[in-house]
C-alpha positions as CSV (number, residue, x, y, z in Angstrom):
1,X,-20.3,-48.5,-63.8
2,X,-20.7,-44.8,-64.2
3,X,-23.7,-45.0,-66.4
4,X,-25.4,-47.3,-63.9
5,X,-24.6,-45.2,-61.0
6,X,-25.8,-42.1,-62.8
7,X,-29.1,-43.8,-63.6
8,X,-29.5,-44.9,-60.0
9,X,-28.9,-41.4,-58.7
10,X,-31.3,-40.0,-61.2
11,X,-33.9,-42.5,-60.3
12,X,-33.5,-41.7,-56.6
13,X,-33.7,-37.9,-57.4
14,X,-30.3,-37.3,-56.0
15,X,-29.7,-34.5,-58.4
16,X,-26.9,-32.6,-56.5
17,X,-24.9,-35.8,-55.9
18,X,-25.4,-36.6,-59.6
19,X,-24.0,-33.2,-60.5
20,X,-20.9,-33.2,-58.1
21,X,-20.0,-36.8,-57.4
22,X,-17.1,-36.9,-59.9
23,X,-15.5,-33.7,-59.0
24,X,-15.8,-34.6,-55.3
25,X,-14.2,-37.9,-56.0
26,X,-11.3,-36.2,-57.6
27,X,-11.0,-33.9,-54.7
28,X,-11.2,-36.7,-52.2
29,X,-8.5,-38.7,-54.1
30,X,-6.2,-35.6,-54.1
31,X,-6.7,-35.0,-50.3
32,X,-6.6,-38.8,-49.7
33,X,-9.8,-38.4,-47.8
34,X,-11.4,-41.5,-46.3
35,X,-14.4,-42.7,-48.2
36,X,-16.7,-41.7,-45.3
37,X,-15.7,-38.0,-45.6
38,X,-16.3,-38.2,-49.4
39,X,-19.7,-39.7,-48.9
40,X,-20.5,-37.2,-46.1
41,X,-19.6,-34.3,-48.3
42,X,-22.0,-35.6,-51.0
43,X,-24.8,-36.3,-48.6
44,X,-24.5,-32.9,-47.0
45,X,-24.6,-31.2,-50.4
46,X,-27.7,-33.1,-51.3
47,X,-29.4,-32.4,-48.0
48,X,-28.6,-28.6,-48.4
49,X,-29.9,-28.6,-51.9
50,X,-33.1,-30.3,-51.0
51,X,-33.7,-28.0,-48.1
52,X,-33.1,-24.9,-50.4
53,X,-35.5,-26.3,-53.0
54,X,-38.2,-27.0,-50.3
55,X,-37.9,-23.5,-48.9
56,X,-38.1,-21.9,-52.3
57,X,-41.0,-24.1,-53.4
58,X,-43.0,-23.0,-50.2
59,X,-42.1,-19.3,-50.9
60,X,-43.3,-19.7,-54.5
61,X,-46.5,-21.5,-53.5
62,X,-47.3,-18.7,-51.0
63,X,-47.2,-16.2,-53.9
64,X,-46.0,-13.3,-51.8
65,X,-46.4,-9.9,-53.6
66,X,-42.8,-9.1,-52.7
67,X,-40.0,-10.7,-50.7
68,X,-39.5,-8.9,-47.4
69,X,-37.6,-10.1,-44.3
70,X,-37.8,-9.1,-40.7
71,X,-34.1,-8.0,-41.0
72,X,-35.1,-5.4,-43.7
73,X,-37.9,-3.9,-41.5
74,X,-37.0,-0.4,-40.3
75,X,-38.3,-0.1,-36.8
76,X,-37.1,3.5,-36.6
77,X,-39.7,4.3,-39.3
78,X,-42.3,3.0,-36.9
79,X,-41.1,4.0,-33.4
80,X,-44.5,3.3,-31.7
81,X,-44.3,-0.3,-32.7
82,X,-43.1,-2.6,-29.9
83,X,-40.0,-3.9,-31.4
84,X,-39.3,-6.5,-28.6
85,X,-42.9,-8.0,-29.0
86,X,-42.5,-8.2,-32.8
87,X,-39.0,-9.9,-32.4
88,X,-40.5,-12.3,-29.8
89,X,-43.3,-13.3,-32.2
90,X,-40.6,-14.2,-34.9
91,X,-40.2,-17.4,-32.9
92,X,-43.5,-18.4,-34.4
93,X,-44.7,-20.1,-31.2
94,X,-48.1,-18.9,-32.0
95,X,-48.2,-21.2,-35.0
96,X,-47.5,-24.3,-32.9
97,X,-50.2,-23.0,-30.4
98,X,-52.6,-22.6,-33.4
99,X,-53.1,-18.9,-32.7
100,X,-53.4,-16.2,-35.2
101,X,-51.4,-13.0,-35.8
102,X,-53.4,-10.0,-37.0
103,X,-51.9,-6.7,-38.1
104,X,-54.1,-3.5,-37.9
105,X,-53.2,0.1,-38.8
106,X,-53.6,2.7,-41.6
107,X,-51.9,2.5,-44.9
108,X,-48.1,2.8,-45.1
109,X,-47.1,1.7,-41.6
110,X,-45.4,-1.6,-42.5
111,X,-48.3,-4.2,-42.0
112,X,-47.6,-5.9,-45.3
113,X,-43.9,-5.9,-44.9
114,X,-44.3,-7.6,-41.4
115,X,-46.9,-10.0,-42.7
116,X,-44.7,-11.2,-45.6
117,X,-41.7,-11.4,-43.3
118,X,-43.6,-13.7,-40.9
119,X,-44.8,-15.7,-44.0
120,X,-41.4,-16.2,-45.2
121,X,-40.1,-17.1,-41.8
122,X,-42.9,-19.8,-41.7
123,X,-41.5,-21.2,-45.0
124,X,-38.3,-22.1,-43.3
125,X,-37.8,-25.8,-42.0
126,X,-39.8,-27.2,-39.1
127,X,-42.7,-24.9,-39.3
128,X,-46.1,-26.4,-40.0
129,X,-49.0,-24.2,-40.8
130,X,-52.5,-24.6,-42.0
131,X,-54.7,-22.4,-44.2
132,X,-57.5,-20.3,-42.8
133,X,-60.8,-22.0,-42.1
134,X,-63.8,-20.7,-43.9
135,X,-66.5,-19.4,-41.6
136,X,-68.8,-22.2,-43.0
137,X,-66.5,-24.8,-41.5
138,X,-66.2,-23.2,-38.0
139,X,-67.9,-26.1,-36.3
140,X,-65.7,-28.7,-38.1
141,X,-62.5,-26.7,-37.9
142,X,-59.4,-28.7,-37.4
143,X,-58.3,-26.2,-34.7
144,X,-59.7,-26.8,-31.2
145,X,-62.1,-24.2,-30.1
146,X,-61.3,-22.4,-26.8
147,X,-63.7,-20.6,-24.5
148,X,-64.0,-17.1,-25.9
149,X,-63.2,-17.9,-29.5
150,X,-65.6,-16.4,-31.9
151,X,-65.8,-15.4,-35.5
152,X,-65.5,-11.7,-35.7
153,X,-67.6,-10.1,-38.6
154,X,-65.4,-7.0,-38.9
155,X,-62.3,-9.1,-39.4
156,X,-60.5,-7.6,-42.4
157,X,-59.6,-11.0,-43.8
158,X,-62.7,-12.8,-45.1
159,X,-62.7,-16.5,-44.0
160,X,-60.2,-16.0,-41.2
161,X,-61.4,-16.8,-37.7
162,X,-60.2,-14.3,-35.1
163,X,-60.3,-15.3,-31.5
164,X,-59.2,-14.6,-28.0
165,X,-56.0,-16.3,-28.9
166,X,-55.1,-13.8,-31.6
167,X,-51.6,-12.1,-31.1
168,X,-52.4,-8.5,-32.2
169,X,-49.9,-6.2,-33.6
170,X,-51.2,-2.7,-34.1
171,X,-49.3,-0.4,-36.4
172,X,-50.2,3.1,-35.2
173,X,-50.3,6.0,-37.7
174,X,-47.1,8.1,-38.0
């Protein structure tokens, strides 16, 4: 029975359940837990494991140059930055509205840190994002055009379409 169960768990890619079901069965027997509690623990462990793997895969696929989070950003280092606005943008509502986020400023003011922090936040569950549309596909872009949208030639990110719906965060010099 054990070999068959393990083969089935493996074929269903339930790797976390496969790794822990025996120790959880012993624990459930010792605690005299109902079968449903035992099963719920295993399923929760598997779900959390899959979620962690999904987040890590997205972060690896993004190939960030470093791992930075919003919590690590030192707003006291950049006192002219509107902290409340940046925190508001961490809801990532602009992604659902198909808007862009653009950081401008001189070197060393935190643009890369903020961009990576927003990218990592977007790797968390329930965030869907697309890749930037090349200028050649502007007319066939999957994002709906709004009045006032235009490709801006001076946009520092080749291939990105800047529009009137861009949330702009300016990092002033120190």
